[in-house]
C-alpha positions as CSV (number, residue, x, y, z in Angstrom):
1,M,3.5,17.4,42.4
2,I,1.0,15.7,40.1
3,E,1.9,15.0,36.5
4,Y,-0.7,14.8,33.8
5,V,-0.8,14.3,30.0
6,L,-3.8,15.1,27.9
7,F,-4.4,13.9,24.3
8,A,-6.5,16.0,21.9
9,N,-7.9,14.2,18.9
10,S,-7.8,16.6,15.9
11,R,-10.1,14.2,14.0
12,S,-13.0,15.0,16.4
13,G,-15.8,17.0,14.6
14,N,-15.5,20.2,16.6
15,Y,-11.8,20.2,17.4
16,S,-10.5,23.8,17.8
17,P,-6.8,24.6,18.8
18,E,-8.0,27.9,20.3
19,K,-10.5,26.0,22.6
20,I,-7.8,23.6,23.6
21,E,-5.5,26.5,24.6
22,E,-8.3,28.0,26.7
23,I,-8.6,24.7,28.6
24,E,-4.8,24.4,29.0
25,R,-4.5,28.0,30.5
26,P,-5.7,27.2,34.1
27,L,-3.5,24.1,34.2
28,I,-0.4,26.1,33.4
29,L,-1.3,28.4,36.3
30,A,-1.8,25.7,38.9
31,D,0.6,27.2,41.5
32,G,3.4,24.6,40.7
33,Q,1.5,21.7,42.0
34,L,0.5,20.4,38.5
35,Q,2.8,19.7,35.6
36,G,2.1,18.4,32.2
37,R,1.0,19.2,28.7
38,I,-1.6,18.7,26.0
39,I,-0.5,16.7,22.9
40,T,-2.6,16.9,19.7
41,T,-2.7,13.7,17.6
42,N,-3.9,13.2,14.0
43,S,-4.5,9.5,13.9
44,L,-4.5,6.4,16.0
45,P,-0.8,5.5,15.0
46,D,0.1,9.1,15.9
47,L,-1.5,8.7,19.4
48,E,0.3,5.3,19.9
49,D,3.6,6.9,18.9
50,E,3.2,9.7,21.4
51,V,2.2,7.4,24.2
52,R,5.3,5.2,23.4
53,K,7.6,8.2,23.5
54,I,6.4,8.9,27.0
55,H,7.0,5.3,28.0
56,E,10.5,5.3,26.5
57,R,11.4,8.6,28.2
58,K,10.1,7.4,31.6
59,I,12.0,4.2,31.3
60,H,15.2,6.0,30.4
61,E,14.8,8.6,33.2
62,Q,13.6,5.9,35.7
63,K,10.7,8.1,36.6
64,K,7.0,7.5,37.4
65,Y,4.4,7.7,34.6
66,P,1.9,10.5,34.7
67,G,-0.8,10.0,37.4
68,I,-3.4,11.6,35.2
69,A,-4.2,10.8,31.6
70,G,-6.9,12.8,29.8
71,F,-8.6,12.8,26.5
72,F,-10.6,15.3,24.3
73,G,-13.3,13.9,22.1
74,G,-16.1,11.4,22.3
75,D,-16.2,7.8,23.5
76,A,-13.9,6.5,20.8
77,S,-11.2,9.1,21.6
78,V,-11.4,8.3,25.3
79,M,-11.2,4.5,24.8
80,E,-8.5,4.6,22.1
81,G,-6.4,6.7,24.4
82,M,-7.1,4.3,27.3
83,T,-6.1,1.4,25.1
84,A,-2.9,2.9,24.1
85,V,-1.8,4.0,27.5
86,E,-2.7,0.7,29.2
87,N,-1.1,-1.4,26.4
88,I,2.2,0.5,26.2
89,W,2.9,1.9,29.7
90,E,4.1,-0.5,32.4
91,N,1.7,1.2,34.9
92,A,-1.7,2.7,34.2
93,P,-2.5,6.2,35.5
94,D,-4.1,6.5,38.9
95,C,-7.2,8.2,37.1
96,Y,-8.4,9.6,33.9
97,I,-10.2,12.7,32.8
98,A,-12.6,13.0,29.8
99,F,-13.1,16.4,28.3
100,P,-16.2,16.8,26.2
101,E,-14.5,19.6,24.1
102,A,-14.4,18.6,20.4
103,G,-17.3,16.1,20.8
104,G,-17.7,12.8,19.1
105,T,-20.1,10.3,17.5
106,M,-21.0,8.9,20.9
107,M,-20.7,10.6,24.3
108,N,-21.9,7.9,26.6
109,V,-18.8,8.0,28.9
110,H,-19.3,11.8,29.3
111,E,-22.9,11.4,30.0
112,E,-22.3,8.7,32.6
113,L,-19.8,11.0,34.3
114,G,-22.1,14.0,34.2
115,V,-19.6,16.0,32.1
116,K,-21.3,15.9,28.7
117,G,-21.9,19.6,28.4
118,G,-24.5,19.5,25.5
119,I,-26.7,22.5,24.7
120,T,-25.5,24.4,27.8
121,D,-21.9,24.4,26.5
122,Y,-23.1,25.4,23.0
123,L,-24.9,28.5,24.4
124,K,-21.9,29.4,26.4
125,K,-19.6,29.2,23.4
126,V,-22.0,31.2,21.2
127,S,-22.6,34.0,23.9
128,G,-19.1,34.0,25.2
129,F,-20.5,34.0,28.8
130,G,-19.5,31.4,31.4
131,D,-17.1,28.6,31.4
132,T,-17.8,25.4,29.3
133,T,-17.7,22.0,31.1
134,S,-14.2,21.4,29.8
135,V,-12.9,24.7,31.2
136,Q,-14.6,24.0,34.5
137,L,-12.9,20.6,34.7
138,A,-9.5,22.1,33.9
139,K,-10.1,24.8,36.6
140,Y,-11.2,22.2,39.2
141,L,-8.1,20.1,38.5
142,A,-5.9,23.1,38.9
143,Q,-7.6,24.5,42.1
144,A,-7.8,21.0,43.9
145,T,-4.2,20.3,43.3
146,A,-3.0,23.8,44.3
147,L,-5.0,23.4,47.6
148,G,-3.8,19.8,48.2
149,E,-7.4,18.6,48.1
150,P,-8.2,14.9,47.1
151,L,-9.6,14.7,43.6
152,K,-13.3,13.8,43.2
153,Y,-13.8,11.0,40.8
154,K,-16.4,8.6,39.5
155,T,-15.8,4.9,38.8
156,I,-17.1,3.4,35.5
157,P,-16.6,-0.1,34.1
158,A,-14.6,-0.9,31.0
159,V,-14.7,-3.8,28.5
160,E,-11.8,-5.4,26.8
161,V,-12.2,-6.7,23.2
162,I,-9.7,-8.9,21.6
163,V,-10.1,-9.1,17.7
164,D,-8.6,-12.1,16.0
165,D,-6.2,-12.6,18.9
166,I,-4.1,-9.6,17.8
167,K,-6.0,-6.3,18.6
168,N,-6.6,-5.5,22.3
169,K,-9.1,-2.7,22.6
170,K,-10.7,-1.0,25.5
171,C,-14.3,0.0,25.0
172,Q,-17.8,0.7,26.5
173,T,-20.2,-0.1,23.7
174,I,-20.0,-3.1,21.3
175,G,-22.3,-3.8,18.4
176,F,-22.7,-6.4,15.7
177,G,-25.1,-6.9,12.8
178,I,-27.7,-4.1,12.5
179,V,-25.6,-1.8,14.7
180,P,-22.6,-1.3,12.5
181,N,-24.8,-1.3,9.5
182,L,-26.7,1.7,10.7
183,L,-23.6,3.5,11.9
184,S,-22.0,3.0,8.4
185,L,-24.9,4.9,6.9
186,Y,-24.6,7.5,9.7
187,E,-21.0,8.1,8.6
188,G,-22.1,8.7,5.0
189,M,-21.6,5.3,3.2
190,T,-24.2,3.9,1.0
191,I,-25.7,0.3,1.3
192,E,-24.0,-0.6,-2.0
193,Q,-20.6,0.6,-0.6
194,C,-21.1,-1.4,2.6
195,L,-21.7,-4.6,0.7
196,H,-18.9,-4.1,-1.6
197,L,-16.6,-3.5,1.4
198,E,-17.8,-6.7,3.0
199,R,-16.9,-8.7,-0.2
200,E,-13.5,-7.1,-0.5
201,L,-12.7,-7.8,3.2
202,Q,-13.1,-11.5,2.6
203,Q,-10.1,-11.5,0.2
204,G,-7.8,-9.5,2.7
205,R,-5.5,-10.5,5.5
206,P,-6.2,-9.2,9.1
207,E,-3.5,-6.6,8.9
208,E,-5.1,-5.3,5.8
209,Y,-8.7,-4.8,7.0
210,H,-8.2,-1.3,8.3
211,Q,-6.5,-0.1,5.0
212,I,-9.3,-1.7,2.9
213,A,-12.0,0.0,5.0
214,E,-10.3,3.3,4.8
215,R,-10.6,3.3,1.0
216,Y,-14.3,3.4,1.4
217,T,-14.5,5.8,4.2
218,E,-11.7,8.3,3.1
219,G,-13.1,11.7,2.4
220,L,-16.3,11.2,4.3
221,Q,-17.0,14.0,6.8
222,K,-18.2,13.4,10.3
223,P,-21.9,14.2,10.1
224,S,-23.5,17.0,12.2
225,K,-26.3,16.1,14.5
226,L,-28.8,17.5,12.1
227,S,-27.4,15.5,9.2
228,A,-27.4,12.4,11.4
229,L,-31.1,13.0,12.2
230,R,-31.8,13.4,8.4
231,T,-29.9,10.0,7.8
232,G,-32.0,8.4,10.5
233,I,-35.3,9.7,9.0
234,S,-34.2,8.5,5.6
235,T,-33.1,5.1,6.8
236,F,-36.4,4.6,8.8
237,G,-38.3,5.7,5.7
238,K,-36.7,3.0,3.6
239,I,-37.5,0.4,6.3
240,F,-41.1,1.3,6.6
241,V,-42.2,2.7,3.2
242,G,-40.4,0.2,1.0
243,S,-37.0,-1.0,0.1
244,S,-35.2,-2.7,-2.7
245,R,-34.0,-6.3,-2.4
246,W,-30.6,-5.2,-1.4
247,E,-31.9,-2.8,1.3
248,E,-34.1,-5.5,2.8
249,Y,-31.2,-8.0,2.8
250,F,-28.9,-5.3,4.4
251,F,-31.3,-4.4,7.2
252,S,-32.8,-7.8,8.1
253,R,-30.1,-10.5,7.5
254,A,-29.2,-12.7,10.4
255,L,-25.7,-12.9,11.8
256,E,-23.9,-16.1,10.7
257,V,-21.9,-16.5,13.9
258,E,-21.4,-18.8,16.8
259,I,-21.8,-17.0,20.1
260,T,-20.9,-18.3,23.7
261,L,-21.7,-16.4,26.9
262,D,-19.4,-17.5,29.8
263,G,-18.7,-20.8,28.0
264,E,-22.3,-21.6,27.3
265,K,-23.7,-21.6,23.7
266,L,-26.1,-18.8,23.1
267,E,-28.9,-21.2,22.1
268,N,-28.7,-22.9,25.5
269,V,-29.3,-19.7,27.4
270,L,-31.9,-18.0,25.2
271,P,-35.6,-18.2,25.8
272,K,-37.2,-21.2,23.9
273,E,-38.8,-19.0,21.2
274,Y,-35.4,-17.7,19.9
275,R,-33.2,-20.8,20.2
276,K,-33.6,-21.8,16.6
277,H,-33.1,-18.3,15.2
278,P,-29.8,-16.5,14.7
279,P,-29.8,-12.9,15.9
280,T,-30.0,-10.0,13.5
281,G,-28.1,-7.7,15.9
282,V,-26.0,-7.8,19.1
283,Y,-25.5,-4.7,21.3
284,A,-23.6,-4.7,24.7
285,A,-22.6,-1.8,26.8
286,S,-20.5,-1.8,30.0
287,F,-22.9,0.4,32.0
288,G,-26.0,-0.3,29.9
289,K,-26.3,2.8,27.7
290,A,-28.5,2.4,24.7
291,N,-27.1,4.9,22.2
292,I,-25.6,4.5,18.7
293,G,-24.6,8.1,18.1
294,L,-28.0,9.6,17.0
295,P,-29.1,12.8,18.8
296,L,-31.3,11.0,21.3
297,K,-30.7,11.0,25.0
298,S,-29.3,7.5,26.0
299,T,-31.0,5.5,28.7
300,L,-30.0,2.5,30.8
301,L,-30.9,-0.8,29.2
302,P,-33.7,-2.3,31.3
303,Q,-31.6,-5.2,32.7
304,A,-28.5,-3.1,33.5
305,N,-27.2,-3.2,37.0
306,K,-24.5,-0.6,37.7
307,D,-23.2,-2.4,40.8
308,S,-22.7,-5.6,38.9
309,D,-19.5,-6.7,37.1
310,R,-21.5,-8.3,34.5
311,I,-22.1,-6.7,31.0
312,P,-25.7,-6.3,29.8
313,V,-26.3,-7.4,26.2
314,V,-29.3,-7.4,23.9
315,F,-29.9,-9.8,21.0
316,T,-32.5,-8.7,18.3
317,F,-34.4,-11.4,16.4
318,G,-37.1,-9.4,14.6
319,T,-37.2,-7.9,11.1
320,A,-35.9,-4.4,10.4
321,Q,-39.4,-3.0,10.7
322,Q,-40.1,-4.8,14.1
323,T,-36.7,-3.7,15.5
324,A,-37.2,-0.1,14.4
325,L,-40.7,0.1,15.7
326,S,-39.7,-1.2,19.2
327,A,-36.3,0.5,19.4
328,V,-37.8,3.7,20.8
329,K,-38.8,1.7,23.9
330,T,-35.2,1.6,25.1
331,F,-35.2,5.4,25.5
332,V,-38.0,5.2,28.0
333,G,-36.6,2.3,30.0
334,M,-38.7,-0.4,28.4
335,K,-37.7,-3.7,26.7
336,M,-37.9,-4.1,23.0
337,D,-40.1,-6.7,21.3
338,H,-38.5,-9.7,19.5
339,T,-35.3,-9.3,21.6
340,S,-33.5,-11.2,24.4
341,Y,-31.8,-9.5,27.3
342,L,-28.9,-11.2,28.9
343,D,-25.6,-10.5,30.6
344,F,-22.1,-11.9,30.7
345,T,-18.5,-11.6,32.0
346,E,-17.1,-13.0,28.8
347,M,-18.8,-13.3,25.4
348,V,-17.1,-15.0,22.3
349,I,-18.3,-14.4,18.8
350,E,-16.8,-16.5,16.0
351,S,-17.5,-16.1,12.3
352,K,-16.3,-18.0,9.2
353,K,-16.2,-14.8,7.3
354,V,-15.0,-11.3,8.1
355,I,-17.6,-9.2,9.8
356,A,-17.8,-5.7,11.3
357,C,-17.8,-4.9,15.0
358,N,-18.6,-1.4,16.2
359,L,-16.6,-0.3,19.2
360,N,-17.6,3.2,20.6
361,G,-18.7,4.4,17.2
362,D,-15.7,3.1,15.2
363,S,-15.7,-0.1,13.1
364,F,-13.3,-3.0,13.4
365,Y,-13.2,-6.1,11.3
366,G,-12.4,-9.8,12.1
367,R,-13.6,-13.3,12.4
368,H,-13.0,-13.9,16.2
369,F,-14.1,-11.6,19.0
370,K,-13.5,-12.0,22.7
371,I,-15.3,-9.5,24.8
372,R,-14.9,-9.5,28.6
373,A,-15.4,-7.3,31.6
374,D,-12.2,-5.4,32.4
375,G,-12.6,-3.9,35.8
376,K,-13.4,-0.3,36.6
377,R,-11.6,3.0,36.0
378,H,-11.4,6.3,38.0
379,F,-12.5,9.4,36.1
380,I,-12.2,12.9,37.6
381,V,-15.5,14.6,37.6
382,G,-14.8,17.9,39.5
383,K,-17.3,19.5,41.9
C-alpha cells in the first residue's frame, strides 16, 4: 500500500474543483494499492496548517508519513508545498508529483519534468476529447501501483534560500533587482506603488514585511498570458521610447548589496570590466531555466550543466535598454551582453536596506539572503 497526499492551491489562476475531482477519480479506483486524498488550501498558512495536522496525526499514531506528496499549480505552489513538507515532517516523502492543472506564473519545474501540458491540454479541455497531462499522471500512478510496477521518476535539483535567518524556503529560480521589479509590474502594480512599498518596508520589522506587501497587492488579479504579454510590450515601450525620471531610476538602478560566491567576494571573481560596477540584476536557477513568467518558452542558460551540483547565475550590468535588447538571446541559447555568467554552491547577498527577492514568481523581502544548493528531488513523470 502506497499512501499519497496532494495539495491543490485554490489561488492558482485556473483552479477548478471539477478538474481536481476528475484527476482524483482514477486514484480512488486504484485497486486498493493506493490510499490518500487531495487537500485544497487557500493560503500559505493554510497549507502549513494542513501539513502540520498530518505530522501530528502520524506522530500520534506512530505511522509512516505519506510516501508521495503532490502539488497542483505552478512553480511557487510546488516549492511552497515542498518547503512546508520538508520543514514540518520528520521524514521527507520518497518522491513528489507536480500536476500542471491550475497553472501558475512560472512552470519551469513542469517543463523540466516534461509534464507542462500547455496548448495541448488547453485544446483537450476545450474539445472534451482526450486526457489532460494531469489526468494522465493520475492514471499512470493508479495503474503502476495496482500492477506493482516501480514508479518512473525524474530527478531535479533544488535550492534552499534562508531569508534573514528566519525563513527557510525551497525554490528553483531566484531573482534580485530588475527581476522582481519586472514581475511586480506583471502582477499589476505600478512603478509608483513599487517605490512606495520599498519605502514603507524600511520602517517595518521582518515579521511585518509580508503584511505590508499584501496591502499593495491585495485585490490584484493574476494576469492572463495575454495581459502579461501586453504588460511586457508596454514595459519595453517605456524602456525604449522614453521614460520619466522615476521609470529610468526604477529600471536601471544598481543593487546596493554585498555578494559572496562560495566565500569569495563577487568583485574578486567577476571579469575585470565589471569589478568596479554593482549589478543591476541577479538571476539564478537550479537547472538553468531562463524564464520570469512571460509567455515565452524557457531555455537553458548557456553555462548550465544539468549534471553539476552547482547553481548557474547571471549578473546584469547594462542599462535597462541594453538588458532588454540582449535578453532575447537567452531564449536561443546565447549569452547576453553586459552580463557575467558564473555558478556557485552557496551565494550570500547582504543589504543595509530591505530589498525584494523573487522566488519562483513570489516576492519575499529581507536584508540577508543565503542561497545554496540543496540536493536533488525525485518527481514522478509517468510513461
